[in-house]
N, C-alpha and C positions, 0 to 999 in steps of 0.2 A: 503494499500500500503505499501511495506517494504522502510525504517525501521520504527517502531513506535516512537523510541527515539534514540538519538545519544549523544554519550560523546565526545564532539570535543575538548576537551583539558582542560587546556594547558599542554604542555609536561612536564614531570617530576613534575605532581602536583597531583598524586594519582589515575589517570585514570585507570591504570592496577588493583589496588586494588579495587576500584569500581566496574569495570568490573566482577572481579572475585566473589565480593560478590553477584552482581546481578545475575551472572549465576547460583548460588545455589537455586535461588528462584523458586519455582515450576511453577510459573505463567509467567517466562521470557524464551525466546530463544535468545542465543548470540551465533554467529558463532564461531567455534574454532579458527578462523583466527582474530586477532585484527589487527588493522591498515590496514583495505582494501585501504583507500585513495582514493575511486572512484570520489567523488565529487571535489576533488582538482586537477583540471586539469593543473594547472599552477605550480605543484610540481611534478617532476618525481618520478615513482616508484609506483604509484597506480594502481589498477585494471583499466583496459581499457575499457571494453565494458559493458553495461547493462546486458547482459547474465551472464557474469562471476559474477558480483555483485549480481544479483537475485539469482543465484546458491549457494550463501552463506545460503540462508534462505530456501534452499528446504526441509530440515530436520525438519523444525518448526513444533512442534505439532499443530493441530487445536485449536485456541483460545488462543495460546500464544502471549504475547506481545513481539515483535522482535525488537532487537536493535543491535548497533554497536559501536564500539570506534575508531576514528581516530584523533589523536592529531594534524595532520597537518591542519585539517579542520579550526581550529581557527586561525591560522597566514596565511592561504590561503586566497587570495583576492577575490576568486571566490566561494569557497565551500559553505559557508552559504546560497548565492542567489540560487545556483544550488540545493541545499538540499530541500530549501522550494519551488522552483518550481516544484521538483520532488513528493513531499508530504507536501502541505501546512499545514497539521495537525501535523507534525512531532514535538516532544518535545526534548528540548535540555538541558543538564545538563552540566554545564561549571564549572570546578575547577580551582581556580586561587591561585598562590602560591607567596610569596614573591620574586621579581624576582631575587634578588640576590643569594638566596639560589637555585633558580630554575635554574638560569644560571650556577651554580657551579656544580650542580647536572647534567645537560645535558651535561657539560664537561666531567664529570666522565664516563657518559655513552659513549660518542663519543670516549674517549680515550680507554676504555675497548674494544671496538669492532673495534679499528683501524681506525676509522674516524678522529682521531685528533692525530697528532704527539707528542705534549708537555703534560707531565703527570701533569705540574704546570698550574693551571687555571690562575694565573696572567700573565704568560708568554703567554698563549694561548689566553688570552683576548687582550693582546696588539699586538699579532702578526696576529689576524683573519682579521683586515681590508685589510691588504696586500694580504692575502691568498685568501679572497673573491674576490679582485680586479683581481687577477690572474684568478680565476675560472671564473668570468664574462666574461673576455677576451675570455677564450677558449670556452666557451658557446655562444659567439657572443652577449653578452649584457644581460641586464635584472638583477632584483635584485635576490640575491641568498637568499631564506628563509629557507631552511632546515639547521639545525645545526648552526644557525646564532645567537650567544649568545646576541647580541644587539635587532634586530628586533622581535626575538621570543617572548621576554618578555617586549616589549613595548606594553602593552596590550591596550591602550586608542583605537587606532583605531580598534583593534579586537572586543572590546566591542561595539565599536559604530555601527560595522556591525551587531552583534546579535540584538542590540536595533532596528536597522533599519528594518532589515526582520523579526524578529520572534515576534509574538504576546506576551505580558506580560504573560498570563496564559500558554504559551508554553516554557517558558524558566526559568532556576533555576541556580542561582549563588552561588556558595559554595566556601569558603576559605579552602584550605588545611590544614592551621594550626589549624583552629576551627574544620573542620571535624574528624582530626585525634587525637584531645584532648577529644573529645565526639563522638566517631563514631557510638554508638548506636542511640543517638539523632538524629543526621544528616542524618544516613542511613533511619531512619524512616521518615523523611522529604522527602527524595528521594522517597521513596515507595508510600507516600500520593501524591506527585507530579504527579507520573505515574499512580496513580489510582490503586495501588496493596495492598492486605491485607499483614498486618504486619507479616513477617517471617524473623527472623534474620538468618545470615550465622552462620555456625559451630563456627566461631571465626572472630575476626577482627585483624588478625594476619598482621604484617608486610609484604609487598609485594615489591619486586625489592630492597632490602636493598642495601645500598652502598658496592660496592666491591672494595677493594684496591689490590696491588699485594705484594706477601711475598718478592720477589726479584726484585728489580727494574734492577739490572744488567742483570738477566735472562729475564725479559721483554725486555730490549732493544735488547738482543742478538737474541730473538725471532723474533722481529719486523724487525731486520737489521742483518740477518744471513750472514756468510761468503760467498763470491762469489761461491767458490766450493760446498758448501752445497745448495745454492739457484738452481744451476745447476742441482745437482743430484736430489734434490726434485721437480724441474720442471719437470723432465722426469716421475718420478714414482706417483706425486700428483693425476693425473687423476685416476688412478688405486685405489689409497688410499682413495681418496674422495669419489668416486662411492660406495665403500664397507663401508663408514662410519668409516675408520680407519685412519683419519688424524691425525698423530703424533704430529705435530707442534700445531694444534688446540686444541688438549687434554692436551698438556703440558702447553699451555698458560692458559686453564681452571683451571688445578691444581695449577698454580701460583696464581691465585685469592684468596682472602679471604675476608669475611666478617668484617666489623668494621667500627667505626666512621670516617667520612670525617675528614681530618685535617683542622682546622680553618683557615679562611683567615686571612692574615696580617692586623692589626686593620685598618692601614692607607688605605690599598686597599679596605677593606670592605667600609668604608666611601666614598671613591672615586667612588665605584659602587653605593652605596645609594644616591649620590649627582646626579650621571647619571641618575638614574630611577626615582628621585623624582618628576620633573615636570610631567611625565607620570602618575606616580601614584595619583598625586593630580587631574589630569584629570580623571582618572578612578573613583576616590571617587566622584568627580561632576557628573559624569554619572550614578553612581549607588547610589548616596546619602547616603553614609555611609563611615566610617572610615575603612582604611584597616591595613597597616603594619607600625610600628614605623621604620622611617628612621632617618637618621644623623642629620636632622634638627628639630627633635622632640624628640627623646628619644632612649636609647641604643637598639640595634637589639635583638629581641627575640630569644631564643633557638631554634635550629632545632628541627622538629618534628621526630619520630622514623621511620616513613615509608618514602621511597624514592619516590616511585610512578614512573609513566612513561610518 
């Protein structure tokens, strides 16, 4: 029963890279659409029907191991239980990343695609509780899980759900920092876990590298165009969009550039490490291993080259 395996997250922890590496294996079938989100019914935006979901695997060749990746499954409160009820034999590969780095990366992604107004992560972090409260009020209550920098990277409850529902032989936890330091070794571990023969991808190149903007002023103008331009564009946008010629979107993409993410202000990084430290200690207890250096232990390790998704 599909899927045979799932990569449920965490978001911005290398799931896209692992997905693309596995897609190159001759014994694996992965649908073109990543993030179907079928089992996370508590988070809007996923596929709604079983028919839509099964259609993802319609082109799978006989005997292929079928998988999918939906990062919302890990922080969803219902997805893991629903997934195991659907296929009790499914295997899960869970990538975890230092929550400070992951939250900053999620902010960069949210800002790039217009889901976040502030380009400065520190400002966005401080403003988010009020913004989420407004969204909760408009939605009629309930916790907002998606693009929630705090809840997304408080892993203890998420890991506990995996341990509760998934038998030991069907779950594999990996650390982003370790995986991308020695990708060949850890990828071989993934293949062994899935029962697949060793076949390496063409390369372990970076996927979803950080994108900044060339011009902050242009980015602001494109996000907040003058009223006259908004009115004109509103009239022609349907025609342009349907023909794949959205000029503002193309101009925004042209303004993006790959490069290193700016470092956090040291005092703010220490603040974030202190915020996540109790949760990290609980995850360490659950998994029985040390994880990331935090402010109460040692200086933070440098970021890894791949951004992940």
